N, C-alpha and C positions, 0 to 999 in steps of 0.2 A: 841344054835347054836354053831357049830364047828368051832374054829379058824384055819384058814389055814395057813400054813408056807411054806416056800420056799422049805423045804425037801420033801414035799409031791407033789410038782408040777414039771412036766418036764420043768425046767428053759430054756432049749435051745430054746423053742418055744415062749418065752416072748419076747415083744419088749423091747427096752432099757429104755423107760420111765416107763414101768410097773416093770422093775427090779429095778430101782432107787427108786420107791415108796415101793417096798417090803423091800428093805435094810433099809428104814427108819422106818419099822415097822407099816405102816399104815393097819389098819383092812379093811378099805374100798377098798384100792388098792389090798390087797390080796384076798378079795372077787371078785373084778373085775378081777383080773388076773386069778382066777379059771374059772370064766365064760368064758373069752377069750380063754383060753386053752381048755375048753371042746367044744368050737365050732370048734376046729382043724384048719388046715391051709387053708381049703376052707373057713371056715367063716371069718377067719382074712383077707383073701385077698378080701372078698366080702365087708368088711367094707371100704375098700379103703384108699386113702390118706387123705380124709377128717377127718376120725376118728383118724388118726395119727396125722394129723395137730392140731387137736382140743386137744389131749393129749399132744403134744410137739410142740408148734409153733416155727417156725424157724426165730427168730429175726436176728440172725447173718447173715443168708444167704440173708434175705430181704435187710438189711442194706448194706452188702457188694455188692450185685449186683446193688442196686441203686446208691451207690457212685461210683462203677466202670463204670456206664453208664453216670456219669456226673451230678447226683443230689448232692447238698450240703449235708454236713454231718448233718446239723441242719434239713434240710427238711426230709432226710432220716430217721433220728431218730423219728421225730414227726409222720411220716407217718406210720412207721413199728410199733411204739408203740400203735398207735391208731387202727390198723387194727385188725380185728377179725381173719383173716387168712393171717399173714404177708408173708408167703412163696408164696401165690398166688398173692398178690400185687406186690411183688417183681418181680416175673416171668412175670406179665403183662408189667410193666414198661420196664424191659430188653428186652423181645421179641419184643415189639412194636418199641422200639428204634433200636434194632439190624436188624430186618427184613424189616422195612418200611422206615427207614431214618428220621422219625419224632424225634424231640427232646425228651430226656428223661423227661424234665419238662412238656411239653405237655401231654406226656404219664401218668405221675404221676398225673396231674390234673383229667384226665378222669377215670384212673383206681382206684383212690382213691374213687370216688363217686359210683362206680358200686358195686352191689351185686354179680356179676359174673365177675370178673376181667379176669380170664382165657378166657371166652367166648368173651369178649371184645377184648382181644389180638388176639384170633384166627379169629374173624370177620374182624378186621382191617387188619391183615396180609393176609388173604385169598383174600379180595377185592383188596388190593394192589398188590398181586402177579398176580391175574388173569386179572385186568382191567387197572392198572395204571402204568405209567412210572415214575411219580414224586411222592414225598410224598404230601399226601393231609390231612390236619387237619380236614377237614369236614367229611372224612370217620371215623376218630377216634372219633369225637364228636358224630356222628350219631350211631355209634356202641355202644358208651357209654350211649346213650340216650334211646336206645332200651331196652325194658324189656326182650326180648329174642334175645340176640346178635347173637346167631348161626343162628336162623331162618332169621333174618334180613340179615345177610351176604349171606345166601342162595338165598334169594329173590333178592338181588341186582345182584349178579352174574348171576342167572338164567334168569332174565329179560334182561339184557344186551346181554347174550349169545343168546336168543331165538328171540330177536326183534332188531330193529335198533335204540332203544332208547339210549340216551346218558347216561353216568354214573351218572352225576348230577341229571337227571330226575329220574333215578331209585333210587337213594339215597333218593330223595324227596318222591317219590310214596311209597316206601316200609316203610318209617318211619311214614307215615300218620295212624291216629287211623282209624280203621274199613277197612282199605285197604285190599283187598284180591286179591293176584295175579292170582288166578284161574279164575277171572272174565275178565281178559284182552283178547281181541281177536286179533289175528295178523292183522296187517295193510294190506291193499289190495293195 
């Protein structure tokens, strides 16, 4: 098996984390870098932010964003250290706090439990922006409880827009197991 070195690779296309591994002389990293470079720029962009996040998690951004939003340092440290993707957790807390008016502590409790914190934040923000005038922890909790928060948010918004149902009723109906919005018939 041929050992790859940095001289044989176009280093300008490598990410910062791959460059750091190459400087350390890791064989595995050099092989991974060769595979990443052979994919080209289209392949690297297709891998997306999740691959970059897995390679180089942003604990600094997570902790900084949370503490700036009002989370205590102790809670931010514990949450960011325990998160698989700390930058997504931090973004969820910051965005929910900033765009909905809910407290960062409430956002942290829900975002921390979710496998899809970015979708939870988007769901919460979309419902608040479209339907509510004041902050609602029920929206945040339901978006966090949903297995598919993006779909849940769409369900709530579309049902309220299409019918005369109240927001609380739409929140309850869309979170129910087995509920299918296409079975609803307009009221006469």
